[in-house]
C-alpha positions as CSV (number, residue, x, y, z in Angstrom):
1,X,-0.1,-0.2,0.0
2,X,0.8,3.8,-1.1
3,X,-0.5,6.6,1.0
4,X,0.4,10.2,-0.7
5,X,-0.2,13.3,0.9
6,X,-2.3,16.1,-0.8
7,X,-2.4,13.8,-3.8
8,X,-3.9,15.7,-7.3
9,X,-6.8,13.4,-7.7
10,X,-7.5,15.2,-11.7
11,X,-6.4,11.4,-13.4
12,X,-8.3,9.8,-11.7
13,X,-12.2,11.8,-12.5
14,X,-13.6,11.7,-15.5
15,X,-13.7,15.5,-15.3
16,X,-10.2,15.7,-15.1
17,X,-10.8,18.6,-12.5
18,X,-7.4,19.3,-10.3
19,X,-8.5,19.0,-7.2
20,X,-7.0,17.2,-4.1
21,X,-7.3,15.2,-1.4
22,X,-5.4,15.2,2.2
23,X,-4.5,11.8,1.5
24,X,-4.6,9.5,-0.6
25,X,-3.9,5.2,-0.1
26,X,-3.3,3.2,-3.0
27,X,-4.1,-0.1,-2.0
28,X,-1.9,-2.5,-4.5
29,X,-3.0,-6.1,-3.5
30,X,-6.2,-7.1,-1.4
31,X,-5.1,-8.3,1.5
32,X,-4.3,-4.7,2.0
33,X,-7.6,-3.3,2.4
34,X,-8.7,-4.4,5.8
35,X,-4.9,-2.0,6.7
36,X,-6.1,0.5,4.6
37,X,-9.5,0.8,6.2
38,X,-7.9,1.0,9.5
39,X,-5.4,3.6,8.6
40,X,-7.8,5.8,6.6
41,X,-10.0,6.1,9.5
42,X,-7.1,6.6,11.7
43,X,-5.6,10.0,9.9
44,X,-8.8,11.4,9.5
45,X,-10.7,10.1,11.6
46,X,-13.6,8.5,9.7
47,X,-13.4,10.9,6.6
48,X,-12.5,8.8,3.6
49,X,-14.2,7.2,-0.1
50,X,-13.3,4.9,-1.7
51,X,-12.6,6.0,-5.3
52,X,-12.5,4.2,-8.8
53,X,-12.4,5.4,-12.1
54,X,-14.0,8.0,-10.9
55,X,-16.5,8.4,-13.9
56,X,-19.6,8.9,-11.4
57,X,-18.0,11.9,-9.5
58,X,-17.8,15.2,-9.4
59,X,-15.6,16.8,-7.0
60,X,-17.0,20.8,-5.7
61,X,-13.2,21.4,-4.1
62,X,-10.2,19.3,-2.3
63,X,-11.3,16.7,-0.8
64,X,-10.3,17.2,2.9
65,X,-10.5,12.8,4.2
66,X,-8.8,10.3,2.3
67,X,-9.3,8.8,-0.6
68,X,-8.3,4.7,-0.6
69,X,-8.2,3.3,-4.0
70,X,-8.6,-0.3,-5.4
71,X,-5.7,-1.0,-7.4
72,X,-5.4,-4.3,-7.1
73,X,-6.1,-6.4,-11.2
74,X,-6.3,-10.1,-12.4
75,X,-8.0,-11.9,-14.2
76,X,-9.1,-15.8,-13.9
77,X,-11.2,-18.0,-15.8
78,X,-12.2,-21.6,-16.0
79,X,-14.7,-23.6,-18.9
80,X,-18.1,-24.5,-16.2
81,X,-18.2,-27.9,-19.4
82,X,-21.6,-26.8,-19.9
83,X,-20.0,-23.8,-23.3
84,X,-19.7,-22.0,-20.2
85,X,-16.6,-19.9,-18.7
86,X,-16.6,-18.2,-15.4
87,X,-14.5,-15.4,-15.4
88,X,-13.2,-13.3,-11.8
89,X,-11.7,-9.9,-12.2
90,X,-9.9,-7.5,-9.5
91,X,-12.2,-4.6,-8.6
92,X,-9.3,-2.2,-9.8
93,X,-9.4,-3.9,-13.5
94,X,-11.0,-1.2,-16.0
95,X,-14.6,-2.1,-16.9
96,X,-13.6,-2.3,-21.3
97,X,-10.3,-3.8,-20.2
98,X,-12.3,-7.2,-19.2
99,X,-15.1,-6.7,-21.9
100,X,-12.1,-6.1,-24.6
101,X,-10.0,-8.8,-23.5
102,X,-13.5,-11.7,-23.2
103,X,-14.2,-10.6,-26.1
104,X,-11.4,-10.8,-27.7
105,X,-11.9,-14.9,-26.3
106,X,-14.6,-15.4,-28.1
107,X,-17.0,-15.2,-25.3
108,X,-21.0,-14.2,-25.1
109,X,-21.7,-11.9,-22.3
110,X,-20.3,-8.5,-22.0
111,X,-19.8,-7.4,-25.5
112,X,-22.6,-4.7,-25.5
113,X,-20.9,-3.1,-22.5
114,X,-18.2,-1.9,-24.2
115,X,-16.4,1.5,-23.5
116,X,-18.0,1.8,-20.5
117,X,-16.0,4.5,-18.1
118,X,-15.5,3.6,-14.5
119,X,-14.0,-0.4,-13.2
120,X,-15.0,-3.7,-12.4
121,X,-15.6,-3.3,-8.7
122,X,-17.9,-0.6,-9.0
123,X,-20.3,-2.2,-12.2
124,X,-22.8,-4.4,-9.9
125,X,-23.5,-1.6,-7.4
126,X,-25.5,0.7,-10.1
127,X,-26.2,-2.4,-12.1
128,X,-24.3,-0.3,-15.1
129,X,-25.8,-1.7,-18.5
130,X,-26.4,-0.3,-22.1
131,X,-28.1,-1.2,-25.4
132,X,-30.4,-3.7,-23.7
133,X,-28.3,-5.5,-21.5
134,X,-27.1,-5.2,-18.0
135,X,-23.7,-6.8,-16.1
136,X,-26.3,-8.6,-14.4
137,X,-27.7,-10.9,-16.7
138,X,-24.1,-12.4,-16.6
139,X,-23.7,-11.8,-12.8
140,X,-22.4,-15.1,-11.1
141,X,-21.9,-13.6,-8.1
142,X,-18.7,-11.3,-5.8
143,X,-16.4,-10.8,-3.2
144,X,-15.9,-8.5,-0.9
145,X,-15.8,-6.6,2.4
146,X,-17.5,-5.2,5.2
147,X,-16.4,-1.8,6.5
148,X,-16.5,-3.9,10.0
149,X,-16.9,-7.5,9.8
150,X,-14.9,-10.6,8.1
151,X,-14.8,-11.0,4.2
152,X,-17.8,-11.9,2.2
153,X,-19.3,-13.1,-1.5
154,X,-22.8,-12.5,-2.9
155,X,-24.7,-14.6,-4.7
156,X,-26.1,-13.2,-8.0
157,X,-29.3,-13.8,-5.7
158,X,-28.8,-11.7,-3.0
159,X,-27.3,-8.4,-4.9
160,X,-31.6,-7.3,-5.4
161,X,-30.0,-6.0,-9.4
162,X,-32.9,-3.6,-10.4
163,X,-32.4,-0.6,-13.5
164,X,-29.2,1.1,-12.1
165,X,-30.0,-0.6,-8.8
166,X,-28.2,-2.7,-6.0
167,X,-28.7,-3.8,-3.0
168,X,-25.2,-2.2,-2.6
169,X,-26.6,1.4,-3.4
170,X,-29.5,0.9,-1.2
171,X,-28.8,-1.5,2.7
172,X,-25.7,-1.8,2.0
173,X,-24.3,1.8,0.5
174,X,-21.1,2.7,2.3
175,X,-20.8,-0.8,4.2
176,X,-19.4,-2.5,1.5
177,X,-16.2,-2.8,-0.4
178,X,-16.1,-4.8,-3.4
179,X,-13.0,-6.4,-4.3
180,X,-13.7,-9.4,-6.3
181,X,-16.6,-10.1,-9.6
182,X,-17.5,-13.4,-11.6
183,X,-19.3,-12.8,-14.9
184,X,-20.7,-16.2,-16.2
185,X,-20.0,-16.2,-20.1
186,X,-20.8,-18.1,-23.5
187,X,-18.5,-19.8,-24.9
188,X,-20.6,-19.8,-28.1
189,X,-21.6,-17.2,-30.5
190,X,-24.9,-15.5,-28.6
191,X,-25.8,-12.2,-29.7
192,X,-27.6,-10.0,-27.7
193,X,-29.5,-7.7,-30.3
194,X,-32.7,-6.7,-29.1
195,X,-31.7,-3.1,-28.8
196,X,-33.5,-1.0,-31.8
197,X,-30.3,0.6,-32.9
198,X,-28.2,-2.6,-32.8
199,X,-31.5,-4.7,-34.6
200,X,-31.4,-2.4,-37.2
201,X,-27.8,-2.2,-37.9
202,X,-28.0,-5.9,-38.7
203,X,-31.1,-6.6,-39.7
204,X,-29.7,-4.0,-42.6
205,X,-25.9,-5.8,-42.7
206,X,-27.3,-9.8,-43.0
207,X,-30.5,-9.1,-43.8
208,X,-32.0,-11.0,-40.6
209,X,-35.4,-9.7,-40.5
210,X,-35.5,-12.5,-37.7
211,X,-34.6,-9.9,-35.4
212,X,-37.3,-8.7,-32.6
213,X,-38.5,-5.4,-33.1
214,X,-38.4,-4.6,-28.8
215,X,-36.9,-1.4,-28.5
216,X,-34.9,-0.6,-25.1
217,X,-33.7,3.0,-23.8
218,X,-31.0,2.5,-22.1
219,X,-28.2,4.7,-20.8
220,X,-24.3,3.2,-21.1
221,X,-23.1,4.9,-17.5
222,X,-20.5,3.3,-14.9
């Protein structure tokens, strides 16, 4: 873990605002997280926040507390034997990097969610989505750490995913840190083309009039 004082946050928020935080704790290994929480609490008397890619954060001025940045990544996977593969990513992995990796492997499920900014650890919190697909559609489970308790895992049915919503925005808000996320992806082609723009594009290009005319109205955000 690295600790910085008066850290410039311009590269940690999508608006590029040149604000600063009194302390900045960069957590490079997952097992460093408990110590990071203790350190941030001691330095600022409980005034700390977690910051991933900063795509949903607008700073109005310098932050007087401590920023905890989860910088650990890692990608692991194994096939389940049912034409599916279970992919696990660390919270610090860029979401787009995860999507790029899975599509390069020929795995299906996350491709509609390419180019959404932010980190993997933030994706389940608001159940990001775009083009008729949400991350919850192929979500398997996640692991994390309560602010006051031992590590715990949550299966899909425990997460209460809804439109841009989850248990992590409600009951567990500000009380749980996601460290790893797992997705169950198809190893055989399984495109999701129900979204209106995708349907029209592929009908025109491939001549497939069988694509349904369901229209979705999604906002890509993370």
